[in-house]
TORKOL-4160 file (C-alpha; in steps of 0.2 Angstrom, whole numbers, padded with zeros to 4 digits, m for minus):
117
<pt num="1" X="m0017" Y="m0109" Z="m0030"/>
<pt num="2" X="m0004" Y="m0123" Z="m0029"/>
<pt num="3" X="0010" Y="m0129" Z="m0040"/>
<pt num="4" X="0017" Y="m0145" Z="m0037"/>
<pt num="5" X="0033" Y="m0143" Z="m0048"/>
<pt num="6" X="0040" Y="m0131" Z="m0061"/>
<pt num="7" X="0048" Y="m0137" Z="m0077"/>
<pt num="8" X="0062" Y="m0127" Z="m0084"/>
<pt num="9" X="0065" Y="m0129" Z="m0103"/>
<pt num="10" X="0083" Y="m0129" Z="m0108"/>
<pt num="11" X="0092" Y="m0131" Z="m0124"/>
<pt num="12" X="0102" Y="m0147" Z="m0127"/>
<pt num="13" X="0115" Y="m0138" Z="m0137"/>
<pt num="14" X="0108" Y="m0146" Z="m0154"/>
<pt num="15" X="0092" Y="m0136" Z="m0157"/>
<pt num="16" X="0081" Y="m0147" Z="m0146"/>
<pt num="17" X="0073" Y="m0143" Z="m0129"/>
<pt num="18" X="0073" Y="m0154" Z="m0114"/>
<pt num="19" X="0063" Y="m0151" Z="m0097"/>
<pt num="20" X="0072" Y="m0151" Z="m0081"/>
<pt num="21" X="0061" Y="m0152" Z="m0065"/>
<pt num="22" X="0066" Y="m0139" Z="m0052"/>
<pt num="23" X="0061" Y="m0136" Z="m0034"/>
<pt num="24" X="0042" Y="m0134" Z="m0030"/>
<pt num="25" X="0034" Y="m0117" Z="m0034"/>
<pt num="26" X="0028" Y="m0115" Z="m0016"/>
<pt num="27" X="0045" Y="m0109" Z="m0011"/>
<pt num="28" X="0043" Y="m0094" Z="m0022"/>
<pt num="29" X="0025" Y="m0091" Z="m0023"/>
<pt num="30" X="0015" Y="m0099" Z="m0009"/>
<pt num="31" X="0002" Y="m0086" Z="m0009"/>
<pt num="32" X="m0004" Y="m0070" Z="m0018"/>
<pt num="33" X="m0007" Y="m0054" Z="m0008"/>
<pt num="34" X="m0015" Y="m0038" Z="m0013"/>
<pt num="35" X="m0003" Y="m0025" Z="m0019"/>
<pt num="36" X="m0002" Y="m0009" Z="m0009"/>
<pt num="37" X="0000" Y="0008" Z="m0018"/>
<pt num="38" X="0011" Y="0022" Z="m0012"/>
<pt num="39" X="0006" Y="0040" Z="m0013"/>
<pt num="40" X="0015" Y="0057" Z="m0010"/>
<pt num="41" X="0010" Y="0069" Z="0005"/>
<pt num="42" X="0008" Y="0088" Z="0001"/>
<pt num="43" X="0026" Y="0097" Z="m0001"/>
<pt num="44" X="0031" Y="0109" Z="0012"/>
<pt num="45" X="0019" Y="0103" Z="0025"/>
<pt num="46" X="0024" Y="0092" Z="0040"/>
<pt num="47" X="0010" Y="0081" Z="0042"/>
<pt num="48" X="0004" Y="0074" Z="0059"/>
<pt num="49" X="0002" Y="0055" Z="0059"/>
<pt num="50" X="m0012" Y="0050" Z="0072"/>
<pt num="51" X="m0017" Y="0035" Z="0081"/>
<pt num="52" X="m0034" Y="0036" Z="0074"/>
<pt num="53" X="m0045" Y="0045" Z="0061"/>
<pt num="54" X="m0047" Y="0062" Z="0071"/>
<pt num="55" X="m0036" Y="0076" Z="0078"/>
<pt num="56" X="m0043" Y="0070" Z="0095"/>
<pt num="57" X="m0031" Y="0056" Z="0093"/>
<pt num="58" X="m0012" Y="0058" Z="0099"/>
<pt num="59" X="0002" Y="0062" Z="0087"/>
<pt num="60" X="0012" Y="0046" Z="0084"/>
<pt num="61" X="0025" Y="0053" Z="0072"/>
<pt num="62" X="0027" Y="0068" Z="0060"/>
<pt num="63" X="0031" Y="0066" Z="0042"/>
<pt num="64" X="0040" Y="0078" Z="0031"/>
<pt num="65" X="0033" Y="0086" Z="0016"/>
<pt num="66" X="0033" Y="0076" Z="0000"/>
<pt num="67" X="0035" Y="0059" Z="0010"/>
<pt num="68" X="0029" Y="0044" Z="0001"/>
<pt num="69" X="0017" Y="0034" Z="0012"/>
<pt num="70" X="0008" Y="0016" Z="0008"/>
<pt num="71" X="m0011" Y="0017" Z="0010"/>
<pt num="72" X="m0016" Y="m0001" Z="0017"/>
<pt num="73" X="m0034" Y="0005" Z="0020"/>
<pt num="74" X="m0045" Y="0020" Z="0023"/>
<pt num="75" X="m0059" Y="0024" Z="0036"/>
<pt num="76" X="m0071" Y="0038" Z="0038"/>
<pt num="77" X="m0067" Y="0050" Z="0053"/>
<pt num="78" X="m0066" Y="0069" Z="0056"/>
<pt num="79" X="m0068" Y="0080" Z="0041"/>
<pt num="80" X="m0052" Y="0090" Z="0038"/>
<pt num="81" X="m0048" Y="0103" Z="0024"/>
<pt num="82" X="m0031" Y="0102" Z="0017"/>
<pt num="83" X="m0020" Y="0106" Z="0001"/>
<pt num="84" X="m0030" Y="0092" Z="m0009"/>
<pt num="85" X="m0048" Y="0097" Z="m0003"/>
<pt num="86" X="m0059" Y="0094" Z="0011"/>
<pt num="87" X="m0062" Y="0075" Z="0016"/>
<pt num="88" X="m0067" Y="0064" Z="0030"/>
<pt num="89" X="m0057" Y="0050" Z="0023"/>
<pt num="90" X="m0042" Y="0044" Z="0033"/>
<pt num="91" X="m0028" Y="0034" Z="0027"/>
<pt num="92" X="m0020" Y="0019" Z="0037"/>
<pt num="93" X="m0001" Y="0020" Z="0033"/>
<pt num="94" X="0004" Y="0008" Z="0046"/>
<pt num="95" X="m0004" Y="m0002" Z="0061"/>
<pt num="96" X="m0012" Y="0011" Z="0072"/>
<pt num="97" X="m0006" Y="0026" Z="0061"/>
<pt num="98" X="m0018" Y="0037" Z="0051"/>
<pt num="99" X="m0016" Y="0054" Z="0041"/>
<pt num="100" X="m0030" Y="0064" Z="0033"/>
<pt num="101" X="m0033" Y="0060" Z="0015"/>
<pt num="102" X="m0034" Y="0079" Z="0013"/>
<pt num="103" X="m0015" Y="0079" Z="0014"/>
<pt num="104" X="m0011" Y="0064" Z="0002"/>
<pt num="105" X="m0012" Y="0065" Z="m0016"/>
<pt num="106" X="m0022" Y="0050" Z="m0023"/>
<pt num="107" X="m0029" Y="0058" Z="m0037"/>
<pt num="108" X="m0047" Y="0054" Z="m0031"/>
<pt num="109" X="m0060" Y="0062" Z="m0019"/>
<pt num="110" X="m0066" Y="0045" Z="m0014"/>
<pt num="111" X="m0058" Y="0029" Z="m0008"/>
<pt num="112" X="m0044" Y="0023" Z="m0017"/>
<pt num="113" X="m0040" Y="0008" Z="m0005"/>
<pt num="114" X="m0052" Y="m0005" Z="0005"/>
<pt num="115" X="m0061" Y="0001" Z="0020"/>
<pt num="116" X="m0052" Y="m0003" Z="0036"/>
<pt num="117" X="m0059" Y="m0015" Z="0049"/>
């Protein structure tokens, strides 16, 4: 979607309205991107963030309990049991960073984001 120009309607002080051209809308809204939702990890649990969707992958960092994380996409991987059930869904929270969905409260037992890849 492209807009060549935007008109701002302003009052002329006497009850009438006039249109004033402003800068191209491309400067403020060039593209529309999908929104990313944020979710909370299990309280009181330090959560390992791994480089892939399995405990066989190395730990990249550790999150404190009740951390808020984005879920960019989800992928199947190793089945894990956690506070929010048993799941083989892994959440991509950053490039090359995954956490088991069993430790993230999404309100769903299934996918809540697009599949990775």
